[in-house]
C-alpha positions as CSV (number, residue, x, y, z in Angstrom):
1,M,19.2,-80.4,168.8
2,R,17.4,-81.1,165.4
3,M,16.6,-78.1,163.3
4,S,12.9,-78.6,163.5
5,S,13.0,-78.7,167.4
6,L,15.0,-75.6,167.3
7,A,12.6,-73.9,165.1
8,A,9.7,-74.9,167.3
9,A,11.5,-73.6,170.4
10,L,12.3,-70.3,168.8
11,A,8.6,-69.9,167.6
12,L,7.7,-70.2,171.3
13,L,9.9,-67.3,172.2
14,A,8.5,-65.0,169.5
15,P,5.9,-62.4,170.5
16,P,2.3,-63.6,169.7
17,S,0.9,-62.6,166.3
18,T,4.1,-61.3,165.0
19,T,5.9,-64.1,163.4
20,L,5.2,-67.5,161.8
21,M,7.6,-70.2,160.3
22,S,7.3,-71.1,156.7
23,A,9.7,-73.3,154.8
24,G,12.5,-72.5,157.4
25,C,11.9,-68.7,157.1
26,I,10.4,-66.6,159.6
27,C,7.3,-64.8,158.3
28,T,5.7,-61.6,159.8
29,L,2.0,-61.5,160.2
30,V,1.2,-58.1,158.7
31,G,-2.6,-58.1,158.0
32,F,-3.6,-57.5,154.3
33,E,-6.7,-58.0,152.2
34,N,-6.6,-59.5,148.7
35,G,-8.8,-58.0,146.0
36,L,-9.9,-54.6,144.9
37,Q,-10.1,-52.0,147.7
38,L,-12.7,-49.3,146.7
39,D,-12.7,-46.0,148.6
40,V,-16.2,-44.5,148.1
41,D,-15.9,-40.8,149.0
42,V,-19.2,-39.5,150.2
43,P,-20.4,-36.1,151.4
44,A,-20.5,-35.5,155.1
45,E,-24.3,-35.1,155.4
46,P,-26.2,-37.9,157.2
47,A,-27.5,-40.5,154.9
48,I,-28.0,-44.3,154.5
49,Y,-25.8,-45.7,151.6
50,R,-26.1,-48.9,149.8
51,I,-22.9,-50.0,147.8
52,Q,-23.9,-52.6,145.1
53,V,-21.1,-54.5,143.3
54,E,-21.7,-56.5,140.3
55,A,-18.9,-58.8,139.1
56,D,-18.2,-62.3,138.0
57,G,-21.8,-62.8,137.2
58,E,-23.1,-61.9,140.8
59,A,-24.5,-58.6,142.4
60,L,-23.9,-58.2,146.2
61,E,-24.2,-55.2,148.5
62,L,-23.1,-53.5,151.7
63,R,-25.0,-50.9,153.8
64,Y,-23.6,-47.9,155.7
65,E,-25.0,-45.0,157.8
66,V,-23.2,-41.7,157.7
67,T,-24.0,-39.6,160.8
68,A,-22.6,-36.6,162.4
69,E,-20.6,-38.8,164.7
70,G,-19.1,-40.8,161.8
71,I,-19.6,-43.9,159.7
72,Q,-21.3,-47.1,160.9
73,C,-21.3,-50.2,158.8
74,L,-24.8,-51.8,158.8
75,E,-24.3,-54.8,156.6
76,C,-20.5,-55.3,156.7
77,M,-20.0,-58.6,154.6
78,A,-21.8,-60.2,151.7
79,T,-20.6,-63.6,150.2
80,G,-21.9,-65.2,147.1
81,D,-20.8,-68.2,145.0
82,R,-18.1,-66.3,143.2
83,L,-17.8,-63.0,144.9
84,R,-17.1,-61.6,148.5
85,L,-17.6,-58.1,149.7
86,S,-16.4,-56.8,153.1
87,D,-16.0,-53.5,154.9
88,S,-12.4,-52.5,155.0
89,F,-9.9,-50.1,156.7
90,R,-10.6,-46.6,156.2
91,S,-8.0,-44.3,154.8
92,H,-10.0,-41.2,155.3
93,A,-12.6,-40.6,158.0
94,Q,-15.4,-39.8,155.5
95,D,-14.8,-42.7,153.2
96,L,-16.8,-45.9,152.9
97,V,-14.3,-48.7,152.1
98,V,-15.3,-51.9,150.3
99,N,-13.1,-54.8,149.6
100,I,-14.1,-56.7,146.5
101,A,-12.6,-60.2,146.1
102,R,-13.2,-63.6,144.5
103,A,-14.8,-66.0,147.0
104,D,-12.6,-69.0,145.8
105,D,-9.0,-67.7,145.6
106,G,-8.9,-64.2,147.3
107,S,-7.9,-62.4,144.1
108,G,-10.1,-59.7,142.7
109,P,-12.6,-59.7,139.8
110,E,-11.2,-58.5,136.3
111,R,-14.3,-56.0,136.0
112,A,-16.6,-54.7,138.6
113,T,-19.5,-52.3,138.2
114,V,-20.2,-50.3,141.4
115,R,-23.4,-48.5,142.2
116,V,-23.8,-46.2,145.2
117,F,-27.3,-45.5,146.4
118,R,-28.1,-42.7,148.8
119,G,-31.4,-43.8,150.4
120,T,-33.2,-45.2,147.3
121,V,-31.6,-42.8,144.8
122,L,-28.7,-43.8,142.5
123,A,-25.9,-41.3,143.5
124,A,-22.9,-42.6,141.6
125,E,-22.1,-45.5,139.3
126,D,-18.7,-46.6,137.7
127,M,-17.1,-49.5,136.1
128,F,-13.6,-50.7,137.2
129,E,-11.0,-52.8,135.5
130,P,-8.3,-53.0,138.1
131,R,-4.7,-53.8,137.4
132,Y,-3.6,-55.9,140.3
133,E,-0.2,-56.1,141.8
134,T,1.2,-59.1,143.7
135,D,3.6,-58.8,146.6
136,E,4.6,-60.8,149.6
137,P,4.6,-58.3,152.6
138,N,5.1,-61.0,155.2
139,G,8.3,-62.4,153.6
140,R,8.9,-64.8,150.6
141,G,6.8,-67.9,150.8
142,C,4.5,-66.4,153.5
143,G,1.4,-65.7,151.3
144,K,0.8,-63.5,148.3
145,H,-1.1,-60.3,148.6
146,V,-2.9,-59.7,145.3
147,H,-4.3,-56.1,145.4
148,A,-5.5,-53.1,143.6
149,S,-7.3,-49.8,144.7
150,A,-9.6,-47.3,143.2
151,T,-11.8,-44.5,144.3
152,L,-15.4,-43.5,143.5
153,F,-16.5,-39.9,144.3
154,V,-20.1,-39.4,145.2
155,P,-21.4,-35.9,144.6
């Protein structure tokens, strides 16, 4: 049996969504997001929040609603010519989490200014210059994870 036929046969036996073949290696399919993951720590009081991100010459925003039952993303993705924002996985129940990535290559911006509005009032603002790390969580040759994280506290 040829090696490529053997690899194809083994791939059929693997559980779905768990492995992938790359250059003769088996890759896992651990999910990850490239870019800057920003945890926005907001108070537990009900409010509508607008997260505005300015980076790479663009300004985009997402909207969230905080209620007694939890957080609901109202506008969960925004894509421009150079920038992409998306709602991301929450590390804490009361955080709004925004993933900030470049639209073209999935890395993150060198600098990002973030403004958080509670209703129409500016509640917090900060500028971030992330230091990105690169790893390959799915195995060598299975895709690079370029990531950084930061937190913005909203009083």
